N, C-alpha and C positions, 0 to 999 in steps of 0.2 A: 583580520577576517578569516584568514586561513586557519589560525589557531582555534578560532571559535568553531569552525566547521569540524576540525579534527576532534575537539572536545565533545561536540555533539555526536559525531560518529562513534566515538569511544563509548559514550553513555548508551547509545542505541545498541551497540554490540554486547555490552555487559549488563544491560538492564535486567535480564532474567538469569544471570549467573550468580550462584551462591559462592562467595569467596572462600569460605571455610571448606566446603566440599571440594571445590576445584583445587585448592591447595593440597589437600590430602591425595587427590587423584594424581596431580603432577608429581608429588614427592614419590608416590609408589611407582609411577612410570619411570622416573629417573633412577630409582633403585633397580627396577627391572632391566633397564639398559645397561647399568653397571654390572649386574650379575651375568647378563646375557653375553657381554663382551668376553668375560672370563670363561663362561660355559662353552662358548663356541671357539675357544682357543684363539682369541683376538681376531675372530672372523668378522671383518667389517661388512660384508654382504648381508650377513644375518642381522647385524645391528641396524644397518640402514634400512633393511626391509621392515624391521620392527618399528623404526621411526616413522616410516610411511604408514604402517598400520595405525600408529598412535595419532598421526595427523588426521587420518580418516575418522578414527574413533572420536576425536575431539570435535570434528565437524558435525558428526552425528549427535554428539552431546549438545552442541549449541543449537542445532535444529530442533531437537525435542524439548530443550529448555524453553523455547519460544512458542511451543504449541500449548495452548491453554488446556487445562484438564477436561473441560466440557467437550472439547473436540476429541480427545482421547477416549472419552466415554462413548461418543457416537461411533468411534472406529472399533470398539472392543469386539462386538459380535461379528462384523464383516472380517476382521483380521483373524479371529479364531476359526471361522468357517473356511477361509482361504488356507490357513495352516493345516486344518484337517484334510482338505482336498489334496494338498501337496503331499501330506504323509501317505494318503491312499495312493497317490501317484508313485511314490517311492516303493510302496509294497507291490505295485503292479509292474512298473517298468523302470525302477531305479537301478543305478549302476552298482555293481558288486565290486568292492575294493577290499582286499585282504579278508575276504570271507564275510564281509558285512555289506548289506544293502542300505546305504544311508544317503546317497546323492541322487539328484534328479536334474536332468538337462531341461532348462527353460530358455527357449530361444537360442541365444548365442553363448550362454554361460551355464554353469552348473552350480546348484545351491544345495545346502543341507537344511531341509525344512524343519528339522527338530530344533534348530537354533531359534527359529521364529517362535516356537512354542514356549521358550523360556520367558518371553514377555507376554505372548498372547494368552497363555493359560491364566496367570494371575490377573491380567487385565480383564479377561472375560468374567472370572469369578467375582472380582471386585465390582464390576458393573452389575452382575446378577444380584448380589447381596444389597447393593445400593437400591436397585429397583424394588426389591421386596423388603426394604428396611423396616417398615412399620408392621409387617405381618409375618415375620420369620417364624417358621415352624420346623420341626424335625425333618419333614419331607423336603424342605428347601435345601437342607444340608445334604440329604441323600442324593437329590438330583445334582447338586453341585459336585459331589464326590464322583458321580457317574460321568459328568462332563469332563472331569479331570482324568479319570481312569482310561477314557477312550484314547487320547493322544499318548498317555504313558504306556498303554499296552502296545500301540502301534510302534512306538520307539523302542521299547524293550524287545520287540519281535525282530528288529533289524539285524542283529542285536546291537544295542547301544545302552548298556546298563547304566553308565555314568550319567549320561544326559537324562535318561528316564528317572533316575533318582533325584536329580536337580529339579526337574519339572514337577515330580510328585511332591518334593519338599516345598517348592514355591506355591503350589496350589494348596498344600496342606496348611501352610502358614496363613493363607487367606481364610480358610475354614476356621482355624484356631482364633484368629483375630476378630472374626465375625461373631464370636461368642459361642462356639461349639462347646457343649457341656463336658466337664471333666469326666463325668460318668461315661459318656459316649466315647471319649478318648481312651479311657481305661478299657472299655469293652473292646474297642478296636485293637488295642495293644494285645489283649488276651487272645483275640481271634487271630491276629497275625502270628503269634507264637504257636497257636494250635495248628495253623495251616503251614508251618515251616516245612514239614516233611513233603507236603504237596508242592510247595514252591521249589524245594530242593530237586524233586524229580523233574520239574519243568525247566531247570537251568541247563544251559549248554555245558559241555564237559570242561571247557576252559574256565567258565565262571565258578564251577565247583572246585576246580583246582586252585583258583585264587583264594578261596575261603580256606581250603585245607592248608595252603602254604602260609596263611596268616597264623595258623596254629603252630606249625613247625616248618619253617622254610628250609631247614637243613635237610629235609627229606629229599629235596631235589635242588642242591645248591648251585648247579650249573644250568638248570633249566627253569622251571616255574618259580623257584624260590630265589633266583638270582637277583631280581630287581629289589626285593625286600632286603636281602642280606647286604647288598652293596650300598643301598641308600642309608640303612641304619648305621653301617660302619662309618659312612661319611658324616652323618649327623653327630655321632658320638665322638669322632676324631677331631671335631672342631674345638672341643673343650670350652673354656670360658671366653677367650677372646678370639679364637679362630686361628687358622694358619696364615691368614693374610690374603688380600686380593691377588688373584692370579697365581696363588701358591698352593692350591688344593691338590694333593697327590691323587686322591681318588678321582678327581675330575680330570686332571691333565694326563693321567695314565690310562684314561678311557675305561675305568671300572664302572662308572655310573651310567646306566642306560637312559636314553631319552632325556639327557641332562639339560637341554635347552627348552624342553616343554614340560611334561608332567613331573619330572624329577628335578626341576631347577632348584627347589627348596633344599635338596641335599647339597647342591653346590654352594648355595648361600650359607647354609649351616656350617659346612666345613671351613669356609674361608672367613666367616665373621663370628662364628661361635655363639655361645649363649647370649653374650651382650648384643650381638647383631640381631639375634632372634627376638630379644626384648624390644629393640628399636622397631623391628618390622611389625611385631604384635601391637605396639603402641600406635603405629600408623594405621593399621587395620582397625583398631578400636576407635580411633579418632573419626575415621570415615563412618563406621557403624553407628557410633553415638550421634554423629550429625544426622544420619539417616533417621534414627529414632526421634530426634528432636523435631525434624521435619514432619514425621508421621504424627507426633503428638500435637503439633500446631495446625495440622490440616483441617480444612473447614467442612468437609463432607465425609460421609462414610466411605464413598468410593475412593477418595484420595488417601484417607487414613489406611484403608486396607491395602491399597496399591503401594504406598510408600513403605508400610511395614513389611510387605511381602518382598519387595525389592531389596530392602536392607537385610532381612533375614536370609534371603537367597545368597547374597554376597557373603554373609557369614558362613553359610553352608559350603560354598566354593572353597573358602580358606580352610575351614575345619576338615573337610574331607581330604583335600590335598595334603595338608600337613600331617593328618593322621595316617594317610596312605604311605607317605614317605618315611614317617617315623616308625612304621610297622605295627600300628595299633588298629588299622582298618585295612580291608582288602584292597588290592590294587585295582582301581577303576580309572577310566579315562577322564579325569577332572583336572584341569590346569590350575596353577596357583594364580589367583586373580591379579591382574595388572603386572605380574612378574613374568609368567611363562611366555615364550614366543608363540605367536599366532594371532591372526587378525580377527577371526570369527568371534571368539569369546571376548576379545577386547572390545570390539564394536558393540556386542550385546550388552556388556557391562556398562559401557559409557552411554548407551541408549537409556539404560535404567537410571543412571545418574542424572541424565538430562531430564527425565521424567520427574525425579526427585526435586530438581531445581525448579521445574515448572510448577509443581505442586506448592512449593514454598513461596515463590515470588508472585504467584497468581492467587494466593489464598485470600487476600483482602477483596478481590473482585467478586468472590462468590459467597462471602460471609453474609449471613442475614442477622 
């Protein structure tokens, strides 16, 4: 009898969990803990803290895996509005830390409302296009773009360019997947290039310096270009098979800055080399391909757009961080997904994976 109840409880707990997606998530988490232990110089407090973050993130994943997509659809507009109000609250009375106004006190705790928008923006746009599925016109895409640019502008103003880029990308993926014409995309690309001088003049000095350092970091090797120079040295010094776990000289001689967070990929590359990077890329590709399969099998436009946007946003996280550490993209505050230390981005990512699982396991309930 006890065994029967245990089996039944197990089936209830795993009923809406996608095994392939969960396996990829757990493998990446295990990889992250392994690298973090080395990057923190065998610092167990950092590792145990990340393990706590992972448990919270997995709990969030399970909760959202059990929320049916039609409930998420009803929540799309209220969550987006609340997110915008919180962003306005940040602009009005947010806490200033290291020159950026990104945090807001709510009751007894402090939150970063921009993180909410990483999910709220694609959720809102997917709901909008689903609502007008049969009558989509160019004006619908224009309105959707405006809805996206409002939170992106508020976040860029904080300033938080990394998060603004991620949210712009996640919403842009929904526009693209909803059928935005290639002609319009090309026109937007030309417009963006033409407006580059205006955008340059509106950037903060440190943002302009990051772009200039991408071109030639040796101009300020001990200042603005230090991050790029040291991370690329670490990536290159890993060679084919790496220097071995806990044996990275750039890491353990404290040359790599922010080595447990934004630049943890430099630690990984130095210690595991080209072969290790291939293994990591395969894990990322397995997760991304599973996300695309779920999007392709989704039953409604809302779920297809949302699943596709979540998957492509994860790809953007990985691409931007690896490009930043490798010296082919400017330095922005984007962590390596599932690997970098930190709870906020980990919970946001696992929330998205939970939604993917919900879309997949509930698809038969909404199919007509």
